[in-house]
C-alpha positions in Angstrom: -9.6 -4.2 1.0 -9.6 -5.6 -2.5 -11.2 -3.1 -4.9 -13.9 -4.8 -7.1 -14.5 -3.6 -10.6 -17.8 -2.0 -11.4 -19.8 -1.9 -14.6 -19.5 1.1 -16.8 -21.1 2.3 -20.1 -17.9 3.1 -22.1 -14.2 3.7 -21.7 -14.7 7.2 -23.1 -17.3 8.0 -20.4 -14.9 6.7 -17.8 -12.1 9.1 -19.0 -14.6 12.0 -18.8 -15.6 11.0 -15.3 -11.9 10.9 -14.2 -11.3 14.4 -15.5 -14.4 15.7 -13.7 -13.5 13.9 -10.5 -9.9 15.2 -10.5 -11.2 18.7 -10.9 -13.6 18.3 -8.1 -10.9 16.9 -5.8 -8.6 19.8 -6.6 -11.4 22.3 -5.9 -12.5 20.7 -2.7 -9.1 20.0 -1.1 -6.9 22.7 -2.5 -3.3 22.6 -1.1 -4.2 19.7 1.3 -4.5 17.4 -1.7 -1.1 15.6 -2.0 -1.7 13.1 -4.8 -4.3 11.1 -6.8 -2.9 7.8 -8.1 -4.6 5.3 -10.4 -3.8 1.7 -9.7 -5.2 -1.8 -10.2 -5.9 -3.6 -13.5 -6.2 -0.4 -15.5 -2.4 0.0 -15.1 -1.2 -3.4 -13.9 -3.1 -5.8 -16.1 -6.0 -6.2 -18.4 -9.3 -4.4 -18.3 -12.3 -6.5 -19.3 -15.0 -5.0 -21.5 -18.0 -3.8 -19.5 -16.1 -3.3 -16.3 -14.3 -0.3 -14.7 -11.0 -0.9 -13.1 -10.4 2.7 -12.4 -9.2 2.4 -8.8 -8.0 5.7 -7.3 -5.8 6.3 -4.3 -6.2 9.8 -2.9 -3.8 11.1 -0.3 -4.5 14.3 1.6 -3.3 16.1 4.7 -6.4 15.7 6.8 -9.9 14.1 6.6 -12.2 15.6 9.3 -16.0 15.0 9.0 -16.5 18.4 7.3 -14.2 17.4 4.5 -15.8 14.0 4.1 -19.3 15.6 3.8 -17.9 18.1 1.3 -16.5 15.2 -0.7 -19.8 13.3 -0.7 -21.5 14.7 -3.9 -18.4 14.2 -6.0 -17.8 10.7 -4.7 -21.5 9.8 -5.1 -21.4 11.0 -8.8 -18.1 9.0 -9.3 -19.5 5.8 -8.0 -22.9 6.3 -9.7 -21.0 6.4 -13.0 -19.9 2.8 -12.3 -16.5 3.4 -10.7 -15.2 1.8 -7.5 -15.1 4.2 -4.5 -11.7 5.8 -4.1 -9.3 4.8 -1.4 -8.9 8.0 0.7 -6.1 8.3 3.2 -4.1 10.9 5.0 -0.4 11.1 4.5 0.3 9.7 7.9 -2.1 6.8 7.3 -0.5 6.0 4.0 2.9 5.9 5.5 1.9 3.6 8.4 -0.5 1.1 6.8 1.6 -1.1 4.5 1.5 -3.9 7.0 -2.3 -4.2 7.1 -3.0 -3.5 3.4 0.1 -5.2 2.1 -1.5 -6.7 -1.1 -2.9 -3.3 -2.3 0.4 -1.5 -1.4 2.4 -4.0 -3.3 0.1 -3.6 -6.3 0.2 0.2 -6.1 4.0 0.5 -5.6 4.8 -1.9 -8.4 2.7 -0.2 -11.1 0.7 3.0 -10.8 -0.1 6.2 -12.7 0.1 9.5 -10.9 -2.7 11.7 -12.1 -2.2 14.6 -9.7 0.5 15.8 -7.4 3.5 13.9 -6.2 3.1 10.4 -4.7 4.7 10.1 -1.2 6.1 6.6 -2.0 9.7 7.0 -0.8 10.5 4.8 2.1 7.2 2.8 1.9 7.9 -0.9 1.8 5.9 -4.1 2.0 7.3 -6.9 4.2 7.1 -10.4 2.6 5.3 -12.0 5.6 2.8 -9.1 5.8 2.1 -9.7 2.1 1.7 -13.5 2.4 -0.7 -13.2 5.4 -2.8 -10.6 3.7 -3.0 -12.5 0.4 -3.9 -15.7 2.3 -6.7 -13.9 4.2 -8.1 -12.4 1.0 -7.9 -15.7 -0.9 -9.6 -17.6 1.9 -12.3 -14.9 2.0 -12.8 -15.2 -1.7 -13.1 -19.0 -1.4 -15.8 -18.6 1.3 -17.6 -16.1 -0.8 -17.5 -18.4 -3.8 -19.0 -21.3 -1.8 -21.8 -19.1 -0.5 -22.5 -17.8 -4.1 -22.6 -21.4 -5.5 -25.2 -22.4 -2.9 -27.2 -19.2 -3.7 -27.4 -19.9 -7.5 -27.7 -23.6 -7.3 -27.7 -25.5 -10.6 -28.5 -22.5 -12.8 -25.6 -22.6 -15.2 -26.1 -19.0 -16.5 -25.9 -17.7 -13.0 -22.9 -19.9 -12.2 -21.0 -18.4 -15.2 -22.1 -14.9 -14.2 -20.8 -15.2 -10.7 -17.5 -16.4 -12.0 -17.1 -13.6 -14.5 -18.2 -11.0 -12.0 -15.4 -12.1 -9.7 -12.8 -12.5 -12.3 -11.2 -9.1 -11.9 -10.8 -9.6 -8.2 -9.4 -13.1 -8.8 -6.7 -11.5 -11.0 -5.8 -9.1 -8.2 -5.4 -12.0 -5.9 -3.3 -13.8 -8.5 -0.9 -10.8 -8.7 -0.6 -11.1 -4.9 0.1 -14.8 -5.1 2.8 -14.2 -7.7 4.5 -11.7 -5.5 4.4 -14.1 -2.6 6.2 -16.6 -4.8 8.8 -14.1 -5.7 7.6 -13.5 -9.2 6.8 -10.3 -11.0 3.2 -10.7 -12.1 2.7 -10.9 -15.8 0.3 -8.3 -17.2 -1.4 -10.8 -19.5 -4.1 -12.7 -17.5 -3.6 -16.0 -19.3 0.1 -15.9 -18.5 -0.7 -14.8 -14.9 -3.0 -17.8 -14.5 -0.3 -20.1 -15.8 2.3 -18.6 -13.5 0.0 -19.0 -10.4 -0.8 -22.5 -11.5 2.9 -23.4 -11.5 3.5 -21.8 -8.1 0.5 -23.4 -6.4 0.3 -26.7 -8.3 -3.2 -26.0 -9.5 -4.9 -26.5 -12.9 -4.8 -23.1 -14.6 -7.1 -24.0 -17.5 -10.4 -23.1 -15.8 -9.0 -19.6 -15.1 -7.6 -19.3 -18.6 -11.0 -20.1 -20.1 -12.7 -17.4 -18.0 -10.2 -14.9 -19.2 -10.7 -15.9 -22.8 -14.5 -15.7 -22.3 -14.2 -12.3 -20.8 -12.1 -11.2 -23.7 -14.7 -12.6 -26.0 -12.2 -14.8 -27.7 -13.5 -18.3 -26.9 -16.9 -18.5 -25.2 -17.7 -21.1 -22.5 -20.7 -23.2 -23.6 -23.3 -23.8 -20.9 -22.5 -27.5 -20.9 -18.9 -26.7 -19.7 -19.8 -24.3 -16.9 -20.0 -26.9 -14.2 -16.5 -28.2 -15.0 -15.1 -24.7 -15.1 -16.8 -23.9 -11.8 -15.4 -27.1 -10.3 -11.9 -26.2 -11.5 -12.1 -22.7 -10.0 -13.3 -24.1 -6.7 -10.5 -26.6 -6.5 -8.0 -24.1 -7.6 -9.0 -21.7 -4.9 -8.6 -24.4 -2.3 -5.1 -25.1 -3.7 -4.2 -21.5 -3.4 -5.2 -21.4 0.3 -3.1 -24.5 0.9 -0.1 -23.1 -1.0 -0.2 -19.8 0.9 -0.5 -21.7 4.2 2.5 -23.8 3.3 4.4 -20.7 2.4 3.6 -19.3 5.9 4.9 -22.5 7.5 8.2 -22.3 5.6 8.6 -18.6 6.6 7.9 -19.4 10.2 10.4 -22.3 10.2 13.0 -20.2 8.6 12.5 -17.4 11.1 12.8 -19.8 14.0 16.0 -21.4 12.6 17.7 -18.0 12.3 
């Protein structure tokens, strides 16, 4: 359930869209609306130019079909503006789903911004093994997706760089999850986050650092360097899967010993 950033025209337009969307949610749900919370890179890390990381969690009392259909125009307008679709849950679903959405819950609980209402976060906890398993599944899924994308674009270096940059925001979400599995509070700076994950998983952080610097428009990656960066990212993702699998083995051994 990783939220992927979407393209947007300007930061100012995004702020206007948030205000309009919040107004629509208040009007549509009334007293049944418990909270709207912003999470993700917009509050937990960097936001890359040209992408929207305005991820919203909306918690309400109930979500029958009639409510979903009433919500449809506002959500369609929100996503058409380039924003990720909101995460819409009932109060009961929110309180009972930390085990299956452990990575997102850890991200939300650690750093968030309440835009409306009062967030029902008291008593909600993420168990370490739930988090590790979820992060491992998401990282493996990202690795499989990367392999498929590489075969789809072939040797076109411009497309190779594009697929890496388009997936960078999601990679940083995964990196925050890996940091938490390793018992580390994720740095908000993405170069430091890449270095932290590199140390935890014994992988070369430089390819990820270069992508962050390119996305920041600090140091551009020349076309001739794209294959080596792509190779480094591919190997790095394989190292991440192996690290998370080892962490699971350690956890299982410790549990059996106790």
